[in-house]
Each structure stands twice: as C-alpha cells, then as structure tokens.
N, C-alpha and C positions, 0 to 999 in steps of 0.2 A: 589398477589403478582407478580409484572411483571414478565414475560419472561425474563430468562437471556440472551438467546439467540437476543431477541430485543432489550436490554438493550446493549447489544455488537455492535451491531448492529448503536443504536443512537451514542454512544460513537466514534464509526469509523467512522462515517458520520461529528460529529463535528470536532474531529481530524484534520481529512483532511482539512475542510474548515480552523480553525485557523491556520494551518500548512500553507496553501495557500497563509493566509493572512500574516504571520509573515514571510515565506520564507525561504529558506532552510539557506543563510549566515549570521543567525540572531546571530554569534559570532561576527558581525560589532563592536553592541554597547560594548560590552565587549573589543574588540580589540580597542578600543577607550583609555584606559587609560595603563599605563607602568609599571608594576611593577616586574621587572625582579628577586629582591631579595626573593621571593617567589619560586622559578626555583633552581633544586637542583646545584651543582656545576659543578657534571658528566654528560653527554648528555645521555637521556635515551629514546625510543620511548613512555615511558608513564609518564605521569605527575599525578599522582591520588592526588588532595590535597582534597577532597571529601571525600577517604578511602573509594570507593565503591566497591572494585577491593580486594578479600580476596588474601592474599599473594603468595600462591601456582601459584592460577590461573593469575595473575599478572607476575611472572616469566615466567611461559609457554606462556602466549602472549607476551611478549616482545623477547623470543625467536623467537616466528612464526613468528612474527612482522619483525626482523632482517633478518631471511633467507628469509622470503618473497622480502623484497628489494634488498639483494643480489640475486637471483635469475629472479627476473623480472624487477628491478629498478623502482617501484611504493614507494615510500615513504607516509607509513602509521603512522601516529601520535595520542595519544589519551591524552586529556585533561578531567579532573576531577575538577571540582570547583563547591564551594558553595558561601562561605561569601564574598572571594577575590577571585579577578583574576589576573594572571599576563598580561592580554592583548597581547600589540604587541609586548612584549619579546620573545612572543614564536616563532615569525617570527627568530629573529636573534639565537636565542637559536636553533632550528633547521633547521635553512635553508630552509625556506618553497620555495620550487618553484613550475613552473608549473607542475611536474608529483609528488604533493605531497597532500595527503589529512589528512585533521586535523577534527578528532570527538571531538567534544568536549562535554560532559556530565555535563548538570547545571541544579539540581533539583531545582529549583527556579520559574522556567516557566509553562506553561502549557505543553508543550513537555519537556521529557529530553534529546533528541540529537538535535545536530544543528551540521551542518557541512562548512567548510572551504576549497575548492576544486580547485585545481591549473587549468589553462586551456586548459591544454592536457589532462587533466581527462574528458572532457566533450567530446572531439569526442567519447569516448565507452562509458562512464555513463551520460546521457543527464542530465536536471535539473530536468524534469519529474520523471526521475529514484529516484533522491536524496530526491524529495519531498515523493514520498510514501512508501519510505526508511523509513525517519522519521518519518511518519505517521504508518508504522505498527512497529517498533519496539521501536516507545518513546514514545507515546502514555501513559497517566495515567494507563490504563486497563491492558495494556501490564506489565508494570512496578511493578506496586503492585501483580499480578500474577506473575511473573517472577523473578524480582529483578532486580535491576540495573546495575550489573554484566554480568546478561545475556543479558538484553537491548544492551549492549556494545557487548557482545560479537560475539551476534548472526548477528549485523549489520555489524561489519567488517568481517565476518566470509562470508556473501551474499557479501561486495562489491569485498574479494578476490577472490570469487568463478569469478564471471562477469567478474572482470578483466584475471584470467587465461582464461577462455572463448572467450574473445575477443571483450567482452561488453555485456549490456544487455539494452535492452530500457526500461523493466521494472524489478518490484522484482521478481525473482523467488518464485513457492510457492503462494497458492492458501488457505488465512486462511478462517476456515468457518463462519466466521459475511460477507466475501467477496463474499462466493458463494451464501452465501445465499441471497444477493444481485443481483445476478444474475440472482439465479432462479425465484427472484420476478419481474424479469423485462422481462424473458423467458415466463412468463405464463401471465403477462399484456402483451404482444405484442401478444402472442395466441389469448387472449380475443378480442384484435383490430382486428385478422382476422379473426376472427370466426364473429365477429358481423359484418364486412365490408362483407363477403359473405353469408348472409341471403339474401334466394331469393325474388326478388322483384316484379318480374314476372310471368304471371299465367305458370305454365309447367318448369320454370329456377331450376334448380339442386343449381348452386351455382354462384352467381354472381361475376365473375371474376373482370368485369369492377370497380367495386366499391371495391375491394381486390388491385387490383394497383393503385387507387387513394389515398388509403390509406398508400399506402407501404411504402412511409416515415417513417412511425410512426413504423410500425410494422417491419419493416426493421433494424433500427435503436435499438428501446425497444429489438429484439430477437439478432440479428447479433453483432450491436454493441457493447451492455450491456450484452446482455446475452453470448454471445459466444466468443465473443472477448477474455475479460478479463480471462477466463478460459483457450483456446487454448494455448494466451502466455503467460502465469505463470506456466503450469504444462500440462505431456504429460498423466497423468492419464486419463482414457476414462470414469469412473464412472462419475463426475459430470459434463461433457459434455452431457452424455446419460439421466441423470437426467433432464439435463436445455432442452434436444430437448422434451423429454417425459413432461413437464410442459408446454410446447407450445402448442403442442398437444393436451393436456388434454385442456386446456385454450381456445384454437380456437374448439375445439367440445363442451363443454360449453353452449359458446358464439353462437355457429351457432345452437344447439338445443335446447334455448333456447325459443324461439318464443311456438316449441311442449310444450314445459314443459308450459307454460302460457295457452295453447288450454285446455290442459288436466285439466289445475287445474279450468279455466272456465266451463268446462261441469261436473266437479264433482260439481263445487257448484252447477250449475243449478239444476244439479237430486238430 
C-alpha cells in the first residue's frame, strides 16, 4: 500500500499543474450562457444551486459576507452550480464591479473552485494567490476529506483575512504535504552542497570553490524552494528548523560519503 503522505504530495502537484493550465478565471465558459431564471427573485450574496451549504451554515455565511461588505467595501459573492449555470446573469444580479470577488463552486471539473476577480482586487491579491488558493482548497483530495461546504468557507475566510491585512502574496498557512516538499528540496540542496564540497586536493578540508560553482543549484533548492515557501506562509519556527536540519544532514552525508566508501572497500579487502 502506498504511503498516504506520498499520495497527498502527488495529488497536490497534479492539482497545481491542472490549475495552472485551466487558469483562475475558469468560470468564463459558464459565463458564456445566460439563464437569469435560475436566480432568486431577491438578491442574496449566496446562490447555492448545487446545495453544497447546509442551511445554518449558509445563513451564517450570508450574515458574515454582508457585514464584511459594510465594513470594508469589498463585495464577496458565492455561486454553486452543477447541472445548469445562470452564467452572465450573475453580473447584473449582483452588480459585479472592480471590488467584487465571485467564487464559483462547480463539482463537474477536476477542481471544485474557480474565481472571477475585479481589477482592484489584484492590487492586494495577485494572480499567483488565486492559483494557490484554488489548488489548496478546491482539489479533489481536500474536498473529499472536508466536504464542499468547508472548501468554500475556508477559501472565503482566507480571502477575507488577507483583505483585512492589506493583501497577501501567497496563501497563509503551510499544509503538511507542502511542507514535506520543502523538506525534500532542502535535503537535496544539502546533498548538492555536500558533494560539491568534497576535497579534491591533498590537504584540502572543504572545496569551497566547487561549492560556489554549484551555489546557484543548492541555493535555489534550499533557499527558494526549501525556506522561502515556509517563511512566507507561517511564522512557526519548527518547520523552518526542520528544513535547516534537513539541509545540514544532507550536506554531512554527502560530504562524508567518500569516507564511507573507503571503509566499505577496506572491510571487503580484509
């Protein structure tokens, strides 16, 4: 049986690639149609055609969205659909503008979530933020484990918190599978650093010149892919500490590997 962590990593990578290919504003195809008869007579910030949200949770979310708009001016709207879509009718129904964020939850695709974002929103939350948000909370694994309703609620909570803070470049929080990827790249970066530093001359302790030559590779693996995603998503020190230890252990193992080989060779001769 495959390791669950490995399965989560594979799913996370696959969903990220699919998300990049489909792009954030994938409601475009649905917006091509126009079915205003699917919309309620009275305006409400949530139109739950797919029945993803329990009644009490929907009522609480409606109140929260209305209060948020009144306090901040940002217009958050949620549309869930399955068989049919109101399409472009939601633009006039909600009066979507540059300060609007429309979340479309549609279970027919590979990712539950899609977003249509006003131009003013991009000043605080760039396109990369929406790609990561969609990949984290809309992927099939997350939806299967937490439900469509929690996928919607958690993604909207993340958006609200980032708008209140004045913007986010990346989605806050570090999921376990994402941290495992950063740990792996840190260890690989350490292996590259250690192999590059193996002495190649008599009396040399560490080959710094080779370590500098290979610095673009191990620096990118360790700093850009190992440390960067951690410090930009969480203030916890434990994931960072583990990645630093992973880099150090990888470097030590790689640096001492010739000695291990010498010991193995000498033992085999005796």
